[in-house]
C-alpha distance (Angstrom), angle and dihedral (degrees) to the residues before:
residue distance angle dihedral
M1 . . .
T2 3.86 . .
H3 3.76 125.0 .
K4 3.82 88.4 -115.9
F5 3.79 92.1 58.6
T6 3.80 92.2 46.2
R7 3.81 91.3 50.8
G8 3.77 91.2 47.4
L9 3.78 93.0 51.0
S10 3.81 91.4 45.4
W11 3.81 92.4 52.7
L12 3.79 91.8 44.4
A13 3.81 90.0 55.7
L14 3.80 90.4 48.8
I15 3.81 95.1 46.9
L16 3.82 93.5 47.3
A17 3.84 93.9 45.9
V18 3.78 96.4 45.9
G19 3.80 93.8 38.9
A20 3.80 93.1 51.3
T21 3.76 91.4 47.0
I22 3.79 92.9 51.5
Y23 3.85 90.3 46.0
A24 3.81 91.5 52.6
F25 3.78 94.3 44.3
T26 3.77 92.2 48.3
G27 3.79 93.7 52.3
M28 3.82 92.8 45.8
T29 3.82 91.2 47.6
L30 3.82 91.4 51.6
A31 3.78 88.6 50.9
R32 3.79 92.3 46.9
V33 3.79 91.1 57.2
D34 3.82 91.9 41.2
R35 3.80 96.8 -114.3
I36 3.78 87.4 127.3
G37 3.83 133.3 16.2
K38 3.78 120.4 -77.2
L39 3.82 93.9 -118.6
E40 3.77 90.7 45.3
G41 3.76 89.5 54.2
F42 3.78 90.8 48.9
G43 3.80 87.4 51.0
Y44 3.82 89.1 65.3
L45 3.79 88.5 58.5
Y46 3.81 92.4 45.5
Q47 3.83 91.8 50.6
S48 3.79 91.5 50.0
V49 3.77 95.5 56.4
P50 3.84 99.9 79.6
V51 3.80 90.4 44.2
V52 3.81 92.0 52.7
V53 3.80 92.4 45.7
G54 3.77 88.1 52.4
A55 3.79 90.1 48.4
L56 3.80 90.3 51.6
V57 3.80 92.0 53.1
I58 3.81 91.5 47.5
A59 3.78 91.2 46.9
I60 3.80 92.3 53.4
I61 3.83 90.2 50.3
A62 3.80 90.2 46.7
L63 3.79 91.3 51.9
I64 3.79 91.1 51.5
L65 3.80 91.5 49.4
N66 3.79 91.1 46.7
W67 3.77 89.8 53.4
R68 3.79 91.6 51.2
A69 3.79 94.3 44.5
G70 3.78 100.2 45.2
W71 3.80 98.9 -93.0
P72 3.84 101.0 -74.2
A73 3.83 92.6 167.5
R74 3.77 104.3 15.8
R75 3.79 95.1 140.7
A76 3.83 95.3 55.9
A77 3.75 92.3 44.4
L78 3.78 94.0 47.5
I79 3.79 95.8 46.4
G80 3.77 89.9 47.5
F81 3.79 90.8 50.9
L82 3.79 93.2 48.1
F83 3.83 93.5 49.8
A84 3.82 92.6 46.8
A85 3.82 95.1 42.6
G86 3.78 91.9 47.7
F87 3.83 91.6 50.0
V88 3.79 95.2 46.4
G89 3.79 93.1 40.7
S90 3.79 95.8 51.6
L91 3.82 91.2 49.7
G92 3.80 92.0 45.7
I93 3.79 92.7 52.5
R94 3.82 91.8 49.2
V95 3.80 92.8 49.2
A96 3.82 93.0 45.5
M97 3.80 92.0 50.6
A98 3.83 89.0 55.9
A99 3.80 97.7 37.6
D100 3.81 93.0 117.6
A101 3.80 96.0 45.4
P102 3.83 113.2 118.5
M103 3.80 123.5 -125.1
I104 3.80 93.9 -96.7
H105 3.77 132.5 106.8
D106 3.80 101.7 -165.6
A107 3.81 120.3 80.3
T108 3.78 132.1 176.2
T109 3.78 144.2 164.6
D110 3.82 94.2 -129.9
L111 3.79 119.4 49.6
A112 3.79 93.7 169.0
D113 3.82 94.1 55.9
V114 3.81 105.8 18.5
P115 3.84 113.3 -156.7
Q116 3.83 107.7 -111.3
F117 3.76 129.5 -143.5
E118 3.78 118.4 -123.6
A119 3.84 105.5 169.0
I120 3.84 94.6 34.1
T121 3.77 123.5 63.1
L122 3.80 115.1 -146.8
P123 3.80 121.3 -144.5
D124 3.80 114.6 -87.0
D125 3.84 89.2 -121.6
N126 3.81 95.2 55.0
L127 3.83 88.9 135.2
R128 3.82 91.7 52.7
G129 3.78 112.5 152.0
L130 3.80 93.2 22.4
D131 3.78 135.2 94.4
G132 3.79 91.3 -131.6
P133 3.78 146.0 -61.5
K134 3.81 93.8 -52.5
E135 3.79 92.3 59.8
W136 3.81 90.9 48.2
V137 3.81 91.2 51.1
A138 3.79 92.7 48.1
L139 3.82 93.4 49.1
H140 3.80 91.5 44.8
K141 3.82 94.2 50.5
S142 3.78 90.8 48.9
A143 3.78 96.0 48.1
Y144 3.80 102.7 36.0
P145 3.82 109.7 28.9
D146 3.83 91.7 148.9
L147 3.83 95.7 53.6
R148 3.81 99.9 107.8
S149 3.78 144.6 149.2
V150 3.79 117.8 -84.2
V151 3.80 128.9 -142.6
L152 3.79 116.7 -143.4
D153 3.81 129.5 -166.2
R154 3.76 95.9 -125.8
S155 3.78 138.6 79.9
V156 3.81 124.2 -82.1
E157 3.80 90.8 -113.5
Q158 3.83 93.5 51.4
T159 3.80 91.2 45.5
I160 3.79 92.0 57.0
L161 3.77 92.5 44.3
D162 3.81 90.1 52.2
A163 3.82 90.0 46.3
E164 3.84 90.4 51.7
K165 3.78 91.3 52.1
L166 3.82 91.9 49.6
A167 3.78 91.5 47.2
K168 3.78 92.3 52.0
E169 3.83 90.2 48.3
R170 3.80 87.9 55.8
G171 3.78 91.7 52.8
W172 3.79 94.8 -111.2
T173 3.80 120.4 155.1
I174 3.80 110.0 -119.8
R175 3.79 110.2 -135.7
A176 3.80 99.8 174.1
V177 3.80 136.8 -5.2
D178 3.80 129.2 -174.3
P179 3.84 112.1 171.5
V180 3.77 93.6 179.6
G181 3.79 94.0 46.6
G182 3.81 91.7 43.4
R183 3.78 100.8 -121.4
L184 3.82 138.4 122.6
E185 3.77 126.5 175.1
A186 3.80 123.8 -171.8
T187 3.76 145.7 157.5
A188 3.81 114.7 -118.0
Y189 3.84 125.5 -168.9
A190 3.76 130.7 -132.9
S191 3.81 132.3 -157.7
Y192 3.75 127.9 -15.0
I193 3.80 91.0 -60.5
R194 3.82 89.6 59.1
F195 3.76 98.6 -129.4
E196 3.78 107.3 -161.7
D197 3.83 116.2 -117.8
E198 3.79 122.0 -178.1
V199 3.78 119.7 -134.2
V200 3.81 132.2 -167.1
I201 3.77 124.8 -175.0
R202 3.80 119.3 -164.3
A203 3.80 124.2 -165.3
R204 3.79 124.4 -169.7
P205 3.82 132.5 177.2
D206 3.78 113.8 -98.5
G207 3.82 103.5 -179.8
A208 3.79 129.4 -53.0
D209 3.78 110.8 -13.4
R210 3.77 92.0 -18.4
T211 3.77 126.7 117.5
L212 3.80 132.8 -161.2
V213 3.84 109.6 -143.7
D214 3.76 126.7 -161.0
M215 3.79 128.6 176.8
R216 3.78 139.1 -168.1
S217 3.80 129.5 -166.6
V218 3.84 122.4 -170.3
S219 3.80 131.2 -176.9
R220 3.80 114.9 -136.0
V221 3.81 94.6 -149.8
G222 3.79 136.7 33.9
M223 3.79 131.1 31.5
G224 3.81 102.1 -109.8
D225 3.80 124.0 37.8
L226 3.86 99.6 -163.4
G227 3.80 87.7 -118.7
V228 3.82 94.1 -62.5
N229 3.81 97.4 130.6
A230 3.80 95.0 48.5
Q231 3.82 91.0 46.9
R232 3.78 90.2 49.7
I233 3.80 92.4 53.2
H234 3.84 91.9 46.2
D235 3.78 92.8 49.9
F236 3.78 96.1 42.2
L237 3.81 95.8 49.4
E238 3.78 90.6 46.1
D239 3.79 90.1 54.5
L240 3.75 92.3 44.0
A241 3.78 91.1 53.5
A242 3.82 89.5 50.8
V243 3.81 93.8 56.4
R244 3.81 111.8 113.3
C-alpha cells in the first residue's frame, strides 16, 4: 500500500469520526435547549452510530497500514480511532449497564396502589408498547422486585419538605407540593438531552411520627427507559431516608 493511500484512509477515519460526533452532539444540544424535539435530537445520535462504527473499523485498518508504512499519517489515524472508540465505548457501556431493563418507562414502589398525578397530566399513550396494565405490572415485578415503599421516622409534612429540598438540589422543576396532604409532583430530567420524566411522591401516616413513602417516575417519551426511572426512585428514596 502507498503512503498516499494510507494518508487518505487515515484522514477518512478522522473526518468520519469527528464529523459524526459533531453531528450527534449538535442534534442532542438542540434537543437539550428545546429547539427540536427530544426524540428528534436522539435521532441524530442514532444516525451517527453506523458512521462512527465504520470510522472505527477504518481507523484500525489505517493504524495497521501506518505501522507497516512507517507511520506517514499516524496523528490522523490515532485521533480518528480515539474519537470513534470513545463514542462507541461510551454507548456500549450505557447499553450494557441497562441490558436487563424491561421495555417499560413507568416505575413505582407500589403496584397495588399506584401513586397518581394530580397537577401533572401524563400522555394518553402512557402504556405505549404494552398490551395493557397487566403486562406492565408483570414486567415491572420481574425487573424491579426490590423497588418498594419506605417507612421514615418523621412526620408526613417533614417528609415532603425534605423531599422538596432534595428535588430542588437535583435540578427538578417542582410542579406541586403539599406538605400537609403528603404530595409532591415534579419534572426530572434524564441524560444530556434532558428528557422530561414526571415524578410523584406520596407520603401517608404510618403510626406516630412515622411516614410511609411511595414514589413513581414516568418518562414522557419512548417505550423503554433503560432503567432510568427505577434507578431514580431507588437513589432518591435512599437519599431521603438519609436526611437527618
